[in-house]
N, CA, C and O atoms as a GROMACS GRO file, in nm:
protein
  308
    1MET      N    1   0.084  -0.097   0.012
    1MET     CA    2   0.015  -0.002  -0.011
    1MET      C    3   0.096   0.133  -0.004
    1MET      O    4   0.058   0.231  -0.068
    2ASP      N    5   0.202   0.137   0.072
    2ASP     CA    6   0.290   0.243   0.058
    2ASP      C    7   0.331   0.287  -0.062
    2ASP      O    8   0.336   0.401  -0.108
    3LYS      N    9   0.368   0.156  -0.117
    3LYS     CA   10   0.404   0.180  -0.247
    3LYS      C   11   0.343   0.252  -0.349
    3LYS      O   12   0.404   0.334  -0.418
    4ILE      N   13   0.221   0.225  -0.362
    4ILE     CA   14   0.094   0.277  -0.449
    4ILE      C   15   0.080   0.385  -0.400
    4ILE      O   16   0.080   0.466  -0.493
    5THR      N   17   0.066   0.444  -0.290
    5THR     CA   18   0.073   0.586  -0.234
    5THR      C   19   0.205   0.676  -0.290
    5THR      O   20   0.199   0.784  -0.350
    6ALA      N   21   0.312   0.607  -0.257
    6ALA     CA   22   0.426   0.684  -0.292
    6ALA      C   23   0.431   0.695  -0.452
    6ALA      O   24   0.463   0.804  -0.498
    7ASP      N   25   0.404   0.597  -0.534
    7ASP     CA   26   0.418   0.623  -0.675
    7ASP      C   27   0.287   0.715  -0.725
    7ASP      O   28   0.294   0.764  -0.838
    8ASN      N   29   0.164   0.740  -0.640
    8ASN     CA   30   0.076   0.829  -0.673
    8ASN      C   31   0.120   0.970  -0.634
    8ASN      O   32   0.074   1.066  -0.697
    9CYS      N   33   0.216   0.989  -0.523
    9CYS     CA   34   0.234   1.128  -0.484
    9CYS      C   35   0.345   1.168  -0.593
    9CYS      O   36   0.337   1.276  -0.651
   10TYR      N   37   0.453   1.075  -0.620
   10TYR     CA   38   0.523   1.124  -0.694
   10TYR      C   39   0.469   1.171  -0.852
   10TYR      O   40   0.485   1.282  -0.901
   11GLY      N   41   0.415   1.077  -0.904
   11GLY     CA   42   0.328   1.088  -1.013
   11GLY      C   43   0.242   1.236  -1.022
   11GLY      O   44   0.236   1.300  -1.127
   12ALA      N   45   0.186   1.273  -0.914
   12ALA     CA   46   0.104   1.424  -0.931
   12ALA      C   47   0.213   1.522  -0.895
   12ALA      O   48   0.199   1.639  -0.931
   13SER      N   49   0.311   1.486  -0.833
   13SER     CA   50   0.410   1.577  -0.808
   13SER      C   51   0.495   1.634  -0.959
   13SER      O   52   0.521   1.750  -0.991
   14GLU      N   53   0.529   1.485  -1.048
   14GLU     CA   54   0.568   1.482  -1.166
   14GLU      C   55   0.491   1.582  -1.279
   14GLU      O   56   0.539   1.662  -1.359
   15GLY      N   57   0.378   1.552  -1.256
   15GLY     CA   58   0.237   1.589  -1.348
   15GLY      C   59   0.277   1.739  -1.316
   15GLY      O   60   0.336   1.794  -1.409
   16SER      N   61   0.256   1.822  -1.195
   16SER     CA   62   0.257   1.956  -1.150
   16SER      C   63   0.382   2.009  -1.211
   16SER      O   64   0.385   2.085  -1.307
   17ALA      N   65   0.477   1.966  -1.153
   17ALA     CA   66   0.609   2.011  -1.223
   17ALA      C   67   0.617   2.049  -1.377
   17ALA      O   68   0.655   2.153  -1.432
   18ILE      N   69   0.563   1.917  -1.434
   18ILE     CA   70   0.566   1.957  -1.593
   18ILE      C   71   0.457   2.060  -1.632
   18ILE      O   72   0.493   2.145  -1.714
   19TYR      N   73   0.349   2.066  -1.593
   19TYR     CA   74   0.249   2.187  -1.601
   19TYR      C   75   0.311   2.313  -1.564
   19TYR      O   76   0.292   2.414  -1.632
   20TRP      N   77   0.398   2.315  -1.438
   20TRP     CA   78   0.445   2.485  -1.432
   20TRP      C   79   0.559   2.488  -1.519
   20TRP      O   80   0.588   2.602  -1.554
   21PHE      N   81   0.639   2.388  -1.569
   21PHE     CA   82   0.750   2.408  -1.663
   21PHE      C   83   0.680   2.469  -1.791
   21PHE      O   84   0.723   2.575  -1.837
   22ARG      N   85   0.586   2.413  -1.844
   22ARG     CA   86   0.550   2.455  -1.964
   22ARG      C   87   0.475   2.590  -1.984
   22ARG      O   88   0.460   2.645  -2.093
   23ARG      N   89   0.425   2.640  -1.853
   23ARG     CA   90   0.366   2.777  -1.802
   23ARG      C   91   0.448   2.871  -1.826
   23ARG      O   92   0.433   2.980  -1.880
   24ILE      N   93   0.572   2.802  -1.764
   24ILE     CA   94   0.661   2.907  -1.781
   24ILE      C   95   0.776   2.915  -1.916
   24ILE      O   96   0.855   3.008  -1.933
   25LEU      N   97   0.766   2.828  -1.979
   25LEU     CA   98   0.811   2.832  -2.118
   25LEU      C   99   0.750   2.901  -2.192
   25LEU      O  100   0.805   2.975  -2.274
   26ASP      N  101   0.587   2.888  -2.175
   26ASP     CA  102   0.509   2.974  -2.283
   26ASP      C  103   0.486   3.117  -2.261
   26ASP      O  104   0.429   3.196  -2.337
   27GLY      N  105   0.543   3.142  -2.132
   27GLY     CA  106   0.507   3.291  -2.069
   27GLY      C  107   0.591   3.356  -2.137
   27GLY      O  108   0.550   3.471  -2.153
   28TYR      N  109   0.723   3.331  -2.202
   28TYR     CA  110   0.817   3.422  -2.261
   28TYR      C  111   0.836   3.407  -2.389
   28TYR      O  112   0.829   3.293  -2.434
   29SER      N  113   0.866   3.522  -2.479
   29SER     CA  114   0.889   3.537  -2.620
   29SER      C  115   1.026   3.460  -2.617
   29SER      O  116   1.088   3.425  -2.517
   30LEU      N  117   1.065   3.440  -2.764
   30LEU     CA  118   1.182   3.410  -2.805
   30LEU      C  119   1.299   3.520  -2.746
   30LEU      O  120   1.400   3.500  -2.678
   31GLU      N  121   1.237   3.650  -2.805
   31GLU     CA  122   1.366   3.748  -2.778
   31GLU      C  123   1.408   3.784  -2.602
   31GLU      O  124   1.515   3.821  -2.554
   32GLN      N  125   1.288   3.757  -2.545
   32GLN     CA  126   1.298   3.731  -2.385
   32GLN      C  127   1.400   3.593  -2.357
   32GLN      O  128   1.502   3.590  -2.288
   33TRP      N  129   1.360   3.522  -2.407
   33TRP     CA  130   1.477   3.412  -2.339
   33TRP      C  131   1.590   3.408  -2.404
   33TRP      O  132   1.680   3.335  -2.360
   34THR      N  133   1.610   3.486  -2.521
   34THR     CA  134   1.709   3.499  -2.553
   34THR      C  135   1.844   3.609  -2.455
   34THR      O  136   1.959   3.592  -2.414
   35ALA      N  137   1.739   3.720  -2.454
   35ALA     CA  138   1.796   3.807  -2.338
   35ALA      C  139   1.844   3.751  -2.223
   35ALA      O  140   1.952   3.784  -2.173
   36MET      N  141   1.744   3.638  -2.161
   36MET     CA  142   1.769   3.600  -2.030
   36MET      C  143   1.904   3.510  -2.024
   36MET      O  144   1.979   3.508  -1.927
   37GLY      N  145   1.925   3.428  -2.152
   37GLY     CA  146   1.998   3.323  -2.182
   37GLY      C  147   2.163   3.432  -2.189
   37GLY      O  148   2.272   3.398  -2.144
   38VAL      N  149   2.137   3.541  -2.246
   38VAL     CA  150   2.279   3.613  -2.235
   38VAL      C  151   2.320   3.654  -2.102
   38VAL      O  152   2.425   3.629  -2.042
   39ILE      N  153   2.207   3.729  -2.062
   39ILE     CA  154   2.254   3.773  -1.932
   39ILE      C  155   2.281   3.640  -1.831
   39ILE      O  156   2.382   3.653  -1.762
   40ALA      N  157   2.222   3.544  -1.816
   40ALA     CA  158   2.279   3.457  -1.756
   40ALA      C  159   2.405   3.417  -1.773
   40ALA      O  160   2.486   3.393  -1.683
   41SER      N  161   2.422   3.408  -1.895
   41SER     CA  162   2.572   3.353  -1.927
   41SER      C  163   2.690   3.430  -1.895
   41SER      O  164   2.796   3.376  -1.866
   42LEU      N  165   2.671   3.572  -1.899
   42LEU     CA  166   2.736   3.683  -1.846
   42LEU      C  167   2.775   3.670  -1.679
   42LEU      O  168   2.881   3.692  -1.621
   43VAL      N  169   2.654   3.628  -1.634
   43VAL     CA  170   2.681   3.601  -1.460
   43VAL      C  171   2.727   3.509  -1.445
   43VAL      O  172   2.801   3.505  -1.347
   44ILE      N  173   2.715   3.383  -1.526
   44ILE     CA  174   2.776   3.261  -1.475
   44ILE      C  175   2.931   3.293  -1.496
   44ILE      O  176   3.005   3.251  -1.407
   45GLY      N  177   2.986   3.358  -1.598
   45GLY     CA  178   3.115   3.384  -1.628
   45GLY      C  179   3.156   3.461  -1.542
   45GLY      O  180   3.267   3.436  -1.496
   46LEU      N  181   3.086   3.571  -1.495
   46LEU     CA  182   3.148   3.656  -1.367
   46LEU      C  183   3.194   3.589  -1.260
   46LEU      O  184   3.306   3.600  -1.211
   47LEU      N  185   3.069   3.490  -1.208
   47LEU     CA  186   3.098   3.417  -1.093
   47LEU      C  187   3.226   3.303  -1.123
   47LEU      O  188   3.311   3.262  -1.044
   48THR      N  189   3.210   3.273  -1.252
   48THR     CA  190   3.351   3.160  -1.260
   48THR      C  191   3.487   3.229  -1.251
   48THR      O  192   3.578   3.173  -1.191
   49PHE      N  193   3.504   3.346  -1.308
   49PHE     CA  194   3.616   3.434  -1.307
   49PHE      C  195   3.668   3.505  -1.160
   49PHE      O  196   3.782   3.547  -1.140
   50LEU      N  197   3.544   3.508  -1.054
   50LEU     CA  198   3.552   3.528  -0.935
   50LEU      C  199   3.592   3.402  -0.853
   50LEU      O  200   3.667   3.424  -0.758
   51THR      N  201   3.562   3.305  -0.869
   51THR     CA  202   3.573   3.187  -0.813
   51THR      C  203   3.711   3.142  -0.854
   51THR      O  204   3.779   3.092  -0.764
   52ASN      N  205   3.763   3.153  -0.972
   52ASN     CA  206   3.895   3.125  -0.998
   52ASN      C  207   3.994   3.212  -0.927
   52ASN      O  208   4.103   3.170  -0.887
   53LEU      N  209   3.956   3.319  -0.916
   53LEU     CA  210   4.058   3.434  -0.874
   53LEU      C  211   4.053   3.423  -0.734
   53LEU      O  212   4.158   3.454  -0.678
   54TYR      N  213   3.935   3.378  -0.644
   54TYR     CA  214   3.994   3.338  -0.512
   54TYR      C  215   4.043   3.222  -0.493
   54TYR      O  216   4.106   3.212  -0.387
   55PHE      N  217   4.038   3.131  -0.556
   55PHE     CA  218   4.130   3.000  -0.532
   55PHE      C  219   4.273   3.045  -0.560
   55PHE      O  220   4.364   3.013  -0.485
   56GLU      N  221   4.290   3.111  -0.659
   56GLU     CA  222   4.423   3.160  -0.693
   56GLU      C  223   4.500   3.246  -0.606
   56GLU      O  224   4.623   3.245  -0.594
   57ILE      N  225   4.406   3.333  -0.540
   57ILE     CA  226   4.463   3.430  -0.414
   57ILE      C  227   4.522   3.310  -0.284
   57ILE      O  228   4.617   3.304  -0.206
   58LYS      N  229   4.432   3.248  -0.312
   58LYS     CA  230   4.436   3.125  -0.155
   58LYS      C  231   4.558   3.067  -0.221
   58LYS      O  232   4.660   3.094  -0.157
   59ALA      N  233   4.580   2.998  -0.325
   59ALA     CA  234   4.679   2.923  -0.346
   59ALA      C  235   4.822   2.985  -0.342
   59ALA      O  236   4.921   2.923  -0.303
   60LYS      N  237   4.824   3.114  -0.384
   60LYS     CA  238   4.924   3.188  -0.373
   60LYS      C  239   4.958   3.228  -0.231
   60LYS      O  240   5.078   3.224  -0.201
   61ARG      N  241   4.888   3.259  -0.157
   61ARG     CA  242   4.894   3.276  -0.046
   61ARG      C  243   4.966   3.173   0.074
   61ARG      O  244   5.030   3.200   0.175
   62ARG      N  245   4.916   3.014   0.000
   62ARG     CA  246   4.957   2.919   0.090
   62ARG      C  247   5.108   2.901   0.017
   62ARG      O  248   5.203   2.860   0.083
   63ARG      N  249   5.119   2.932  -0.112
   63ARG     CA  250   5.300   2.926  -0.112
   63ARG      C  251   5.375   3.012  -0.057
   63ARG      O  252   5.477   2.959  -0.013
   64VAL      N  253   5.370   3.128  -0.040
   64VAL     CA  254   5.390   3.236   0.037
   64VAL      C  255   5.422   3.173   0.177
   64VAL      O  256   5.528   3.195   0.237
   65ALA      N  257   5.344   3.109   0.213
   65ALA     CA  258   5.357   3.057   0.347
   65ALA      C  259   5.402   2.935   0.389
   65ALA      O  260   5.411   2.891   0.504
   66ARG      N  261   5.436   2.871   0.258
   66ARG     CA  262   5.522   2.751   0.281
   66ARG      C  263   5.682   2.849   0.207
   66ARG      O  264   5.773   2.774   0.242
   67GLY      N  265   5.712   2.902   0.172
   67GLY     CA  266   5.838   2.974   0.138
   67GLY      C  267   5.872   2.935   0.023
   67GLY      O  268   5.988   2.915  -0.012
   68ILE      N  269   5.737   2.914  -0.069
   68ILE     CA  270   5.787   2.881  -0.184
   68ILE      C  271   5.771   3.000  -0.291
   68ILE      O  272   5.856   3.007  -0.380
   69GLY      N  273   5.646   3.111  -0.288
   69GLY     CA  274   5.660   3.195  -0.380
   69GLY      C  275   5.666   3.332  -0.318
   69GLY      O  276   5.677   3.332  -0.195
   70TYR      N  277   5.663   3.433  -0.370
   70TYR     CA  278   5.700   3.574  -0.349
   70TYR      C  279   5.588   3.620  -0.277
   70TYR      O  280   5.478   3.603  -0.327
   71PRO      N  281   5.599   3.678  -0.164
   71PRO     CA  282   5.496   3.789  -0.096
   71PRO      C  283   5.449   3.894  -0.154
   71PRO      O  284   5.522   3.975  -0.210
   72MET      N  285   5.349   3.902  -0.151
   72MET     CA  286   5.268   4.035  -0.240
   72MET      C  287   5.336   4.136  -0.160
   72MET      O  288   5.375   4.135  -0.043
   73GLN      N  289   5.342   4.249  -0.277
   73GLN     CA  290   5.415   4.414  -0.212
   73GLN      C  291   5.299   4.508  -0.215
   73GLN      O  292   5.235   4.519  -0.320
   74LYS      N  293   5.275   4.559  -0.136
   74LYS     CA  294   5.190   4.680  -0.162
   74LYS      C  295   5.239   4.768  -0.276
   74LYS      O  296   5.353   4.790  -0.317
   75GLY      N  297   5.111   4.814  -0.318
   75GLY     CA  298   5.144   4.925  -0.433
   75GLY      C  299   5.225   4.877  -0.587
   75GLY      O  300   5.238   4.950  -0.685
   76ARG      N  301   5.280   4.710  -0.567
   76ARG     CA  302   5.297   4.683  -0.664
   76ARG      C  303   5.231   4.565  -0.753
   76ARG      O  304   5.177   4.482  -0.679
   77CYS      N  305   5.223   4.541  -0.857
   77CYS     CA  306   5.136   4.421  -0.918
   77CYS      C  307   5.234   4.305  -0.905
   77CYS      O  308   5.202   4.192  -0.942
   0.00000   0.00000   0.00000
């Protein structure tokens, strides 16, 4: 009995998700989806850059702490 109830619940949830997903897709024009895609790709690219920058700085500080790299000097790149 529990399996039937769980399957019905999953089926209803899946049907609801598909219904709302189709409503979202039909709610915007092609130009709006294109604009959202461009904006999303720019945001994801910026987040990727910032994440990479964070880990590069962290790795450099780790190398400096171990005495492998050069310390950062203020006022110089």
